[in-house]
N, C-alpha and C positions, 0 to 999 in steps of 0.2 A: 507435501505432507498428505498422506493418504489416510482418510478417515474410514471408520468401519462402515458407516452409512452416510450418505449425503442427506441434506435436509429434505429433499424431495422424496428420497426413498423412505425416510423415516415417516414423513407425512403420509405416503402411500400405504405403508404398513399399518399406521394408526387408523386410516380410513377403512382398510381391509378388515382390521380387527373389529371396528365399530359395525361394519356391515354384517360380519358373521355373528356378532353379539345380538344385533337387531333381528337377524334371520332366526337365530336360536330362540329369541323371545317371541317371535311371531307364531311359533308353534303353540305357545300358550295363549296367544292373542292378547297379551297385555305387557306393557313396559312398566316396571315398578320404578319408583322414585330413585332408588339407590343406583339402578343401572344408568339412568339419565345423568345423575350427578357424577358418576364414575366416568362416563363418556365426556362430559364437559371438562372435568378435571384433567383427563387424559389429553384432550386436545389442547388445553391451556398449557400443560407441561411441555408438549411437543413444540408448540409455537415458541414458548419461552426458551427452550433449549436451542431452537433454531436461531433466535435472535442473539443469544449469548455466543453461539458458535460463529455467527457472522461477525459480531463485534471483535471477538478474539482473533479471528483469521484476518480481518482488515487491519488490526493493530500490528500483527506479525508481518504482514506484507508491507505495511508502511515503514516499519523499522528496517526491514530488509532493503527497501528501496533507498532509504536515507543513508544506510551504511555503504552502498555501492556507488557513491559519487566519485567521478573521475578526479584525478589530481589537477590542481590549478596550474596556471602558467608559471606562477612564482615558485611552486613546488618543483616543476620541471626544471626551472633555471637552477634551483638549489641542487638537484640531482646531477645536472651537467657540471656544476661547479665541483661537486665531489668527484665526478669522473675525471675531470681535468686535474684535480689535486692528487688523485690516485695514479695518474699517468696513463689512463685509458684513452685519453684524447689529447691532442696538442693544444697549445694556447691559441693558435690560429683557428682551429676548428671551434674551440670554445667561444672565441670572439665572434665568429660568424653566427653560431647558435644564439649567443647572448644578444646580438643585434636584432636578430629575427624575433626572438621572444620578447625583447623590450618593446619592439614595435607593436606586437600583438597585445601586450599588457597595456600600452598607451591607448590602443584602439578600444579595449574593453573599458578602460577608465573613461574615455571620451564618450562612449555609448551610455555608460552609467550616469554621466553628468547631463545628458540631453534630456529635455522634458519628454514626458510620455506621449503628449499629444502632437509632437513634431511641429508646433507653431512658434517655437522659440519664446513661449510665454511660460512663466513659472506655473507649476501645478499647485493648486490649492489643496491642502490636506487639513481638514477640520480635526480639531482635537477632541 
């Protein structure tokens, strides 16, 4: 997603605007209260917009990553079952694939059942 300006570009232009405003006021040798307040509000708005943009982009990226998870081994097994039922593979080929995927599924289950610290002790999870 291409944005019109990145946060750094927006911040750069806000600083450039502030410098030009200050330079224009230096010709009169005084900064009035309204100009200072406008600069503070402008910087605050730029920073707030930057934070909101960062939050929205991070949520969009996280949802995109969550949606792109690869299929599980059991889903693969189901697809091969459908292929066998449709006649796209023989029952012998399906039996070979099923045996291999079943071993992989059992390996995943076994790894999920082992404790995280690899000391064969149960892991304490406080409530």
